[in-house]
C-alpha positions as CSV (number, residue, x, y, z in Angstrom):
1,M,-63.7,68.3,-81.3
2,S,-61.2,69.8,-79.0
3,Q,-63.5,69.4,-76.1
4,V,-64.1,65.7,-76.7
5,Y,-60.5,64.8,-77.2
6,Y,-59.1,67.1,-74.6
7,S,-61.2,65.3,-72.0
8,S,-60.6,61.8,-73.2
9,A,-57.2,61.7,-74.9
10,P,-54.0,61.6,-72.9
11,Q,-53.4,65.2,-71.9
12,S,-50.8,64.9,-69.2
13,P,-48.4,62.5,-67.6
14,E,-51.1,61.6,-65.2
15,H,-53.4,60.4,-68.0
16,L,-50.8,58.6,-70.0
17,P,-49.6,55.0,-69.6
18,E,-46.8,54.9,-67.1
19,R,-43.9,52.7,-67.3
20,G,-44.5,49.6,-65.4
21,G,-47.4,47.2,-64.8
22,G,-45.6,43.9,-64.9
23,R,-42.8,41.8,-63.7
24,R,-39.8,41.4,-66.0
25,V,-36.3,40.0,-65.9
26,L,-33.5,42.4,-65.2
27,R,-31.6,43.0,-68.4
28,P,-27.8,42.5,-68.4
29,S,-27.3,46.3,-69.0
30,A,-29.6,47.1,-66.0
31,A,-27.8,44.5,-63.8
32,I,-24.4,46.0,-64.7
33,A,-25.7,49.5,-64.0
34,L,-27.1,48.3,-60.7
35,L,-23.7,47.0,-59.7
36,V,-22.1,50.2,-60.7
37,A,-24.7,52.2,-58.7
38,V,-24.1,50.0,-55.6
39,A,-20.4,50.4,-56.0
40,I,-20.8,54.2,-56.2
41,M,-22.9,54.2,-53.0
42,V,-20.3,52.2,-51.1
43,A,-17.5,54.5,-52.3
44,L,-19.6,57.5,-51.2
45,T,-20.2,56.0,-47.8
46,I,-16.4,55.2,-47.3
47,N,-15.6,58.7,-48.5
48,S,-17.9,60.2,-45.9
49,V,-16.8,57.9,-43.0
50,N,-13.1,58.7,-43.6
51,G,-13.7,62.4,-44.0
52,W,-12.4,62.7,-47.5
53,G,-14.3,65.9,-48.5
54,L,-17.9,64.6,-48.3
55,D,-19.9,64.9,-45.1
56,G,-22.6,62.5,-44.0
57,H,-25.7,64.4,-45.3
58,A,-24.1,65.0,-48.7
59,A,-23.1,61.3,-49.0
60,V,-26.7,60.2,-48.1
61,T,-28.1,62.7,-50.6
62,L,-25.8,61.4,-53.4
63,C,-26.6,57.7,-52.6
64,V,-30.4,58.5,-52.8
65,F,-29.7,60.5,-56.0
66,V,-27.8,57.6,-57.6
67,A,-30.6,55.2,-56.7
68,A,-33.3,57.5,-58.1
69,I,-31.4,57.8,-61.4
70,W,-31.1,54.0,-61.7
71,F,-34.8,53.6,-61.1
72,W,-35.6,56.3,-63.6
73,I,-33.5,54.7,-66.3
74,F,-33.9,51.0,-65.8
75,S,-36.9,50.2,-63.7
76,T,-40.6,50.0,-64.6
77,V,-41.5,52.0,-61.5
78,E,-43.4,55.2,-62.2
79,D,-41.2,58.3,-62.3
80,T,-43.4,60.1,-59.7
81,Y,-43.2,57.1,-57.3
82,V,-39.4,57.1,-57.6
83,A,-39.1,60.9,-57.0
84,L,-41.4,60.8,-54.0
85,G,-39.7,57.7,-52.6
86,A,-36.3,59.5,-52.9
87,A,-37.6,62.6,-51.1
88,V,-39.1,60.5,-48.3
89,A,-35.8,58.6,-47.9
90,L,-34.0,61.9,-47.5
91,V,-36.4,63.0,-44.8
92,I,-36.1,59.7,-42.9
93,S,-32.3,59.9,-43.0
94,G,-32.5,63.4,-41.5
95,T,-30.9,64.9,-44.5
96,L,-34.0,66.8,-45.7
97,P,-36.2,68.6,-43.1
98,T,-39.8,67.4,-43.1
99,E,-41.1,70.9,-43.5
100,R,-39.0,71.5,-46.6
101,L,-40.5,68.5,-48.3
102,F,-44.0,69.6,-47.6
103,A,-43.1,73.2,-48.4
104,A,-42.1,72.1,-51.9
105,L,-45.8,71.2,-52.5
106,G,-46.6,74.8,-51.7
107,E,-44.0,76.4,-54.0
108,D,-45.5,79.1,-56.1
109,S,-44.4,77.2,-59.2
110,I,-46.7,74.3,-58.3
111,W,-49.7,76.7,-57.8
112,L,-48.8,78.5,-61.0
113,L,-49.0,75.2,-63.0
114,M,-52.1,74.1,-61.3
115,A,-54.0,77.3,-62.0
116,A,-52.6,77.4,-65.6
117,F,-54.0,73.9,-66.2
118,V,-57.4,75.1,-65.0
119,I,-57.3,78.0,-67.5
120,A,-56.1,75.6,-70.3
121,S,-59.1,73.3,-69.6
122,A,-61.5,76.2,-70.0
123,V,-59.8,77.4,-73.2
124,A,-59.9,73.9,-74.7
125,S,-63.5,73.4,-73.8
126,T,-64.6,76.3,-75.9
127,G,-63.2,74.9,-79.2
128,L,-61.1,78.0,-79.6
129,A,-58.0,76.0,-80.5
130,A,-59.8,74.1,-83.3
131,R,-61.1,77.3,-84.7
132,G,-57.6,78.8,-84.8
133,A,-56.1,75.7,-86.3
134,A,-58.7,75.6,-89.0
135,F,-58.1,79.3,-89.8
136,I,-54.4,78.7,-90.1
137,I,-54.4,75.4,-92.0
138,S,-57.1,76.4,-94.5
139,G,-54.7,79.1,-95.9
140,A,-52.1,76.5,-97.1
141,R,-51.7,76.1,-100.8
142,S,-48.7,73.7,-100.8
143,V,-47.3,71.0,-98.5
144,R,-44.5,73.4,-97.4
145,Q,-47.0,76.1,-96.5
146,L,-49.1,73.6,-94.6
147,A,-46.1,72.5,-92.6
148,H,-45.0,76.0,-91.8
149,L,-48.4,77.3,-91.0
150,S,-49.0,74.3,-88.7
151,C,-45.7,75.1,-87.0
152,L,-46.8,78.6,-86.3
153,G,-50.0,77.4,-84.8
154,L,-48.2,74.8,-82.6
155,V,-45.8,77.5,-81.3
156,V,-48.7,79.6,-80.2
157,T,-50.2,76.8,-78.2
158,A,-47.1,76.9,-75.9
159,F,-48.7,80.0,-74.3
160,A,-52.2,78.5,-73.9
161,I,-51.5,75.0,-72.6
162,P,-48.9,74.0,-70.0
163,A,-46.8,70.9,-70.6
164,T,-46.0,69.3,-73.9
165,S,-48.3,66.3,-73.4
166,G,-51.3,68.6,-72.9
167,R,-50.6,70.4,-76.1
168,A,-50.2,67.1,-77.9
169,A,-53.6,65.9,-76.7
170,L,-55.1,69.3,-77.7
171,V,-53.9,69.1,-81.4
172,L,-54.3,65.4,-81.9
173,P,-57.9,65.7,-83.2
174,I,-56.6,68.3,-85.7
175,F,-54.0,65.8,-87.0
176,L,-56.6,63.0,-87.2
177,T,-58.8,65.3,-89.3
178,L,-55.9,66.1,-91.6
179,R,-55.0,62.4,-91.8
180,K,-58.5,61.8,-93.1
181,V,-58.3,64.7,-95.6
182,F,-55.0,63.5,-97.0
183,K,-55.7,59.7,-96.9
184,D,-54.6,59.4,-100.5
185,R,-51.3,61.2,-99.8
186,P,-49.5,59.0,-97.2
187,A,-46.2,60.9,-97.4
188,V,-48.0,64.1,-96.3
189,V,-49.7,62.3,-93.5
190,K,-46.4,60.8,-92.2
191,M,-44.7,64.2,-92.5
192,L,-47.5,65.8,-90.4
193,A,-47.3,63.0,-87.8
194,V,-43.6,63.6,-87.3
195,L,-44.0,67.4,-87.5
196,F,-46.6,67.9,-84.8
197,P,-44.6,66.3,-81.8
198,T,-41.3,67.7,-83.1
199,V,-42.5,71.3,-83.0
200,I,-44.4,70.8,-79.8
201,L,-41.2,69.7,-78.0
202,L,-38.9,72.3,-79.5
203,S,-41.3,75.2,-79.1
204,A,-41.8,74.5,-75.4
205,V,-38.7,76.5,-74.6
206,G,-40.6,79.7,-75.7
207,S,-42.8,79.7,-72.6
208,F,-41.9,79.5,-68.9
209,L,-44.9,77.1,-68.5
210,G,-43.9,75.1,-71.6
211,A,-42.4,72.4,-69.5
212,G,-42.1,71.6,-65.8
213,A,-38.4,71.4,-66.3
214,H,-38.3,75.2,-66.8
215,L,-39.8,75.8,-63.3
216,I,-37.5,73.3,-61.7
217,T,-34.5,75.0,-63.3
218,S,-35.6,78.3,-61.9
219,Q,-36.2,76.9,-58.4
220,I,-32.8,75.2,-58.3
221,L,-31.1,78.4,-59.3
222,Q,-33.0,80.2,-56.5
223,S,-31.9,77.5,-54.0
224,A,-28.3,78.2,-55.0
225,G,-28.7,81.9,-54.4
226,H,-29.4,83.1,-57.9
227,P,-32.4,85.2,-59.0
228,G,-34.0,82.6,-61.2
229,F,-36.4,83.3,-64.1
230,D,-39.9,84.7,-64.5
231,F,-42.3,84.6,-67.3
232,A,-41.1,87.7,-69.0
233,S,-37.4,86.9,-68.8
234,W,-37.9,83.4,-70.0
235,L,-40.1,84.7,-72.9
236,L,-37.4,87.1,-74.0
237,L,-34.7,84.5,-74.1
238,G,-36.7,81.4,-75.1
239,L,-39.1,82.6,-77.8
240,P,-36.4,83.4,-80.4
241,L,-34.9,80.0,-79.9
242,A,-38.4,78.4,-80.0
243,L,-39.1,80.1,-83.3
244,A,-35.7,79.4,-84.9
245,S,-35.6,75.7,-83.9
246,S,-39.2,75.0,-84.7
247,F,-39.1,76.4,-88.2
248,M,-35.7,74.9,-88.8
249,A,-37.1,71.5,-87.8
250,T,-40.2,72.0,-89.9
251,E,-38.1,72.5,-93.1
252,L,-36.0,69.5,-92.2
253,V,-39.1,67.3,-91.7
254,V,-40.6,68.5,-95.0
255,R,-37.4,67.6,-96.9
256,L,-36.9,64.3,-95.2
257,F,-40.4,62.9,-95.4
258,T,-41.8,64.3,-98.7
259,S,-40.5,64.1,-102.2
260,P,-40.2,67.0,-104.6
261,N,-43.3,65.7,-106.4
262,D,-45.2,65.7,-103.1
263,R,-44.1,69.3,-102.5
264,A,-44.9,70.4,-106.0
265,E,-48.5,69.1,-106.0
266,P,-51.0,71.8,-105.2
267,L,-52.8,71.6,-101.9
268,K,-56.0,73.1,-100.6
269,V,-57.7,72.3,-97.3
270,Q,-61.4,73.3,-97.3
271,L,-63.0,74.5,-94.1
272,N,-66.0,72.2,-94.7
273,Q,-63.6,69.3,-94.7
274,L,-62.3,70.3,-91.3
275,Q,-65.8,70.9,-90.0
276,E,-67.0,67.4,-90.8
277,D,-65.5,65.8,-87.7
278,N,-65.8,68.8,-85.5
279,K,-68.8,69.1,-83.3
280,Q,-68.0,72.8,-82.6
281,R,-68.4,75.6,-85.1
282,I,-65.0,76.6,-86.6
283,T,-66.3,79.4,-88.9
284,G,-68.2,82.6,-88.4
285,P,-67.9,85.1,-85.5
286,L,-66.6,84.0,-82.1
287,D,-69.3,83.0,-79.6
288,L,-69.5,84.5,-76.2
289,D,-67.4,81.8,-74.4
290,E,-64.7,82.0,-77.1
291,Q,-64.5,85.8,-76.8
292,R,-64.2,85.5,-73.0
293,S,-61.6,82.8,-73.1
294,L,-59.5,84.7,-75.7
295,L,-59.7,87.9,-73.7
296,L,-58.8,86.2,-70.5
297,L,-55.9,84.3,-72.0
298,A,-54.5,87.6,-73.5
299,A,-55.0,89.4,-70.1
300,V,-53.2,86.6,-68.1
301,V,-50.3,86.4,-70.5
302,A,-50.0,90.2,-70.5
303,L,-50.0,90.3,-66.7
304,W,-47.3,87.6,-66.6
305,C,-45.1,89.6,-69.0
306,T,-45.5,92.9,-67.1
307,E,-44.8,91.5,-63.6
308,P,-42.0,94.1,-63.0
309,I,-44.6,96.9,-63.5
310,H,-47.5,95.8,-61.3
311,G,-45.7,93.4,-58.9
312,L,-48.4,90.7,-58.9
313,D,-46.9,87.2,-58.5
314,P,-47.4,85.0,-61.6
315,A,-49.0,82.3,-59.5
316,L,-51.5,84.8,-58.1
317,V,-52.3,86.0,-61.6
318,A,-52.9,82.4,-62.7
319,L,-55.2,81.8,-59.7
320,M,-57.2,85.0,-60.5
321,G,-57.6,83.7,-64.1
322,A,-58.7,80.3,-62.9
323,L,-61.3,81.9,-60.7
324,V,-62.6,83.9,-63.6
325,V,-62.9,81.0,-66.1
326,S,-64.8,79.0,-63.5
327,L,-67.0,81.8,-62.3
328,P,-70.6,80.6,-62.0
329,S,-72.9,81.8,-64.8
330,Y,-69.8,83.4,-66.5
331,G,-67.0,80.9,-67.0
332,S,-66.9,78.1,-69.6
333,I,-66.1,75.3,-67.1
334,T,-66.8,74.6,-63.4
335,L,-63.8,74.6,-61.0
336,A,-64.5,71.0,-60.0
337,A,-64.4,69.8,-63.6
338,A,-61.3,71.8,-64.3
339,L,-59.5,70.5,-61.3
340,K,-60.1,66.9,-62.4
341,K,-58.1,67.6,-65.5
342,V,-55.1,68.9,-63.6
343,P,-52.2,66.4,-63.8
344,W,-51.7,66.0,-60.0
345,S,-49.1,63.2,-60.6
346,M,-46.9,65.6,-62.5
347,L,-47.2,68.3,-59.9
348,I,-46.3,65.9,-57.1
349,F,-43.4,64.7,-59.2
350,M,-42.2,68.3,-59.7
351,A,-42.4,69.0,-55.9
352,A,-40.4,65.8,-55.1
353,T,-37.7,66.6,-57.7
354,L,-37.6,70.2,-56.4
355,A,-36.9,68.8,-52.9
356,L,-34.3,66.4,-54.2
357,G,-32.5,69.1,-56.3
358,S,-32.6,71.6,-53.4
359,S,-31.1,68.9,-51.1
360,L,-28.3,68.4,-53.6
361,V,-27.5,72.1,-53.5
362,T,-27.8,72.8,-49.8
363,T,-25.9,69.8,-48.5
364,G,-22.9,70.5,-50.8
365,A,-23.4,67.2,-52.7
366,A,-23.9,69.1,-56.0
367,D,-20.6,70.9,-55.5
368,W,-18.7,67.7,-54.7
369,L,-20.3,65.9,-57.7
370,A,-19.6,68.7,-60.0
371,T,-16.0,68.9,-59.0
372,S,-15.6,65.2,-59.4
373,I,-17.2,64.9,-62.8
374,L,-16.6,68.3,-64.4
375,G,-13.4,69.3,-62.6
376,P,-11.1,67.8,-65.2
377,V,-12.3,70.4,-67.7
378,A,-10.0,72.9,-65.9
379,V,-7.0,71.4,-67.7
380,F,-8.1,73.3,-70.8
381,G,-6.9,76.5,-69.1
382,A,-8.3,79.6,-70.9
383,A,-10.5,77.5,-73.1
384,K,-12.3,75.8,-70.2
385,P,-15.4,78.0,-70.2
386,Y,-16.0,77.2,-73.8
387,V,-15.3,73.5,-73.4
388,F,-17.6,73.4,-70.3
389,V,-20.5,75.0,-72.1
390,V,-20.2,72.7,-75.1
391,L,-20.0,69.6,-72.9
392,V,-23.1,70.8,-71.0
393,V,-25.1,71.4,-74.1
394,L,-24.1,68.1,-75.7
395,A,-24.8,66.1,-72.5
396,S,-28.2,67.8,-72.1
397,T,-29.1,67.0,-75.7
398,A,-28.2,63.4,-75.3
399,A,-29.7,63.0,-71.8
400,H,-33.2,61.9,-73.1
401,L,-31.6,58.6,-74.2
402,V,-31.2,57.5,-70.6
403,I,-33.7,59.7,-68.6
404,Q,-37.1,59.9,-70.3
405,S,-38.7,62.6,-68.1
406,R,-37.8,66.2,-69.0
407,S,-38.2,67.3,-65.4
408,A,-36.0,64.5,-64.1
409,R,-33.3,65.5,-66.5
410,S,-33.3,69.0,-65.0
411,A,-33.3,67.6,-61.5
412,V,-30.2,65.6,-62.4
413,L,-28.3,68.0,-64.6
414,I,-29.0,71.5,-63.3
415,P,-27.6,71.2,-59.7
416,M,-24.3,70.0,-61.1
417,V,-24.3,72.6,-63.9
418,V,-25.0,75.4,-61.4
419,A,-22.3,74.2,-58.9
420,S,-19.7,74.0,-61.7
421,A,-20.4,77.3,-63.4
422,A,-18.5,79.7,-61.2
423,P,-15.2,77.7,-61.1
424,M,-15.4,77.5,-64.9
425,G,-15.9,81.2,-65.3
426,V,-19.4,80.7,-66.6
427,D,-22.6,82.5,-65.5
428,A,-24.8,79.9,-63.7
429,M,-28.1,81.2,-65.0
430,A,-26.9,81.3,-68.6
431,V,-25.5,77.8,-68.6
432,A,-28.6,76.5,-66.7
433,F,-30.8,78.0,-69.3
434,A,-28.7,76.6,-72.1
435,S,-28.9,73.1,-70.5
436,T,-32.6,73.3,-70.1
437,A,-33.1,74.5,-73.7
438,A,-30.9,71.7,-75.1
439,A,-32.7,69.1,-73.1
440,G,-35.8,70.0,-75.1
441,F,-34.6,67.8,-77.8
442,C,-36.0,64.3,-77.1
443,H,-37.1,62.9,-80.4
444,T,-34.9,59.8,-80.9
445,L,-37.2,57.1,-79.5
446,T,-40.9,56.7,-79.2
447,S,-40.4,56.5,-75.4
448,S,-38.3,59.6,-75.3
449,A,-41.2,61.9,-74.9
450,K,-45.0,61.6,-74.5
451,P,-45.9,63.7,-77.5
452,V,-43.8,61.4,-79.7
453,A,-45.6,58.4,-78.2
454,I,-49.1,60.0,-78.7
455,F,-48.5,60.6,-82.4
456,A,-46.7,57.4,-83.1
457,E,-50.0,55.5,-83.3
458,S,-53.7,56.5,-83.3
459,D,-56.8,54.5,-83.7
460,G,-54.7,51.4,-83.9
461,R,-52.8,52.6,-87.0
462,P,-49.1,53.5,-86.9
463,N,-48.4,57.0,-88.2
464,Y,-44.6,56.5,-88.4
465,E,-42.0,53.9,-87.5
466,P,-39.0,54.0,-85.1
467,A,-36.7,54.2,-88.1
468,D,-38.3,57.5,-89.0
469,L,-37.4,59.0,-85.7
470,L,-33.8,57.8,-85.9
471,R,-33.6,59.3,-89.4
472,L,-34.9,62.6,-88.1
473,S,-32.7,62.7,-85.0
474,A,-29.5,62.0,-87.0
475,W,-30.0,65.5,-88.5
476,L,-32.0,67.3,-85.8
477,A,-29.8,66.4,-82.8
478,P,-26.6,68.1,-84.0
479,L,-28.5,71.0,-85.5
480,S,-30.4,71.6,-82.3
481,A,-27.2,71.5,-80.2
482,V,-25.4,73.9,-82.5
483,L,-28.4,76.3,-82.5
484,V,-28.4,76.4,-78.7
485,L,-24.6,77.0,-78.6
486,L,-25.0,79.9,-81.2
487,F,-27.7,81.5,-79.0
488,S,-25.6,81.0,-75.9
489,F,-22.5,82.5,-77.3
490,F,-23.9,85.3,-79.4
491,L,-27.7,86.2,-79.0
492,W,-28.5,85.7,-75.3
493,P,-25.6,87.9,-74.1
494,L,-27.2,90.7,-76.2
495,L,-30.5,90.1,-74.5
496,G,-29.1,90.5,-71.0
497,L,-27.8,87.0,-70.2
498,P,-24.0,87.0,-70.5
499,L,-22.5,83.6,-70.7
500,F,-19.1,84.3,-69.1
501,T,-18.3,86.0,-65.8
502,A,-15.7,88.6,-65.3
503,P,-12.2,87.2,-64.4
């Protein structure tokens, strides 16, 4: 089952319907925003010409940046096209060197994700994920147990499949099987339909490869002269939050979408029920391909986590793993077939946003923008570090309402956050990590994230309504923001990421 759906269902931004595809009338809100954007560009140009603290390259970068944000929010143009167009505009203007744009495509983070997608394709083709899901779900004896066991399985997928859309496509067949099993219990089906994308999105923070935004954050930090993150450091900081937020959200979803009677009614999922729609065997001993895939996945993750010991670059480890899983007469998939499943559009989008974010930092545009927008926080005096962190987390939590792409949100927010951190007395890496973690909440609208869209409707049947998402977000948004703040102030400093700098 996993093999069939992973190759045919939407598994990445490249395989999902993009925004666009038709002419439409400009909405009043978009028209007003366009006028504001044009006014900002004119003001930036005047500022630069008159020498009021912003040089020419920084002004051009900000103008392109503002235009890109407008297109991301209001237009039907594909996000990748906008990002690539913005990067090309910076090159033509002389603001971004040509070699830096092309070098972004050769960043180790791009190679890391590409190779990780090859490994993920091989793992998915063996049916290992369906077997693991069947093992976990068949142990449930109540609705609450089913929800929490499903949550645990979904968290684990963050280390096997890069990107949230790929994970959503991987587990969609499992949900469809459960929907058939519980066809006489609609409340349970709706609960599961909301639960799967909710946990997929919140648990992504547990893995460095869980979202492209994580790699963009690290690259922007490195452009600004900070160390950035690796797989092991991200795991140490992100996994506790992933577990806490995922299980918190699971309990919330269970309480919101099932009644006490639903939760009290006994539940038992038989393996033969799960096997009916699965073309691959989900019981009995692991076959040779499954054993090899499991061993390879464990080895790759172990090498990523122990990078300080052996010194092998994570991208090189991923490439070695990709070569092994596609090795003739040994691997479970050919390299050509695996490369066809790589979301090249997403990788190009990442490279373009990396170039844009790097330009914001190196031209000084991010410093100027941060001072203009976040500078007034300084009036709070000794309390300004706390106010600054709270504002960053709240803004990052709400950013999905205007910028749908998680990677684009990082490209917009992180340069400003990093530039503002030192004047506010806050560690740049700590607040950048908090911002990226908070931006993982994107559950309010069906269009807010691709996993939410994937599970909203399947086989022509709606699984939940927009009102259900609003109901969930009314509770989950503040809880998620508070949880990130608690981790930022209390737990992450104990794990080696202090939030505040020495005076």
